[in-house]
C-alpha positions as CSV (number, residue, x, y, z in Angstrom):
1,M,-31.8,-10.9,10.0
2,W,-29.0,-9.1,8.2
3,E,-27.0,-6.6,10.2
4,R,-24.4,-4.1,9.3
5,E,-20.9,-4.6,10.5
6,V,-17.8,-2.7,10.9
7,Y,-14.2,-4.0,10.8
8,Y,-10.8,-2.6,11.6
9,V,-7.5,-3.9,10.5
10,W,-4.7,-3.9,13.1
11,V,-1.1,-4.3,12.1
12,L,1.8,-5.1,14.5
13,E,5.2,-4.7,13.0
14,I,8.0,-7.2,13.8
15,P,10.4,-5.8,16.3
16,T,13.2,-3.8,14.6
17,P,16.4,-2.2,15.9
18,R,16.2,1.4,16.9
19,W,18.4,3.9,15.2
20,S,20.5,4.1,18.4
21,T,21.2,0.4,18.2
22,Y,22.3,0.7,14.6
23,D,24.6,3.6,15.6
24,A,26.1,1.6,18.5
25,V,26.9,-1.4,16.3
26,K,28.4,0.8,13.6
27,L,30.6,2.6,16.2
28,G,31.5,-0.6,18.0
29,V,30.1,0.5,21.4
30,A,27.4,-0.9,23.7
31,P,23.9,0.3,23.0
32,P,22.5,2.8,25.5
33,K,20.7,1.1,28.4
34,E,18.2,4.0,28.8
35,V,16.3,2.9,25.7
36,P,15.1,-0.5,24.4
37,A,17.3,-2.0,21.7
38,T,14.2,-2.6,19.5
39,I,11.0,-0.9,18.7
40,Q,7.6,-2.4,17.6
41,K,5.2,-0.1,15.7
42,R,1.5,-0.5,15.5
43,A,-1.0,0.8,13.0
44,W,-4.7,0.5,12.3
45,S,-7.0,1.1,9.4
46,S,-10.0,3.4,9.0
47,P,-13.3,1.6,9.6
48,I,-14.4,-0.8,6.9
49,W,-18.2,-0.8,6.7
50,Y,-20.0,-3.9,5.5
51,T,-23.7,-4.1,4.7
52,P,-24.9,-7.5,3.4
53,K,-27.2,-7.7,0.4
54,A,-30.8,-8.7,1.3
55,E,-31.9,-11.9,-0.3
């Protein structure tokens, strides 16, 4: 009836400007077209093990 479960937490960061975009803005030039203007990082947790208590 009761089963063990495992969960993972996935995180997706909001898009943020790349360092090259910051540099271009500071220097007053157009950002390079070879790379995206923003980057979005991802992360995940270690497994979270859950075992319900038997009643």
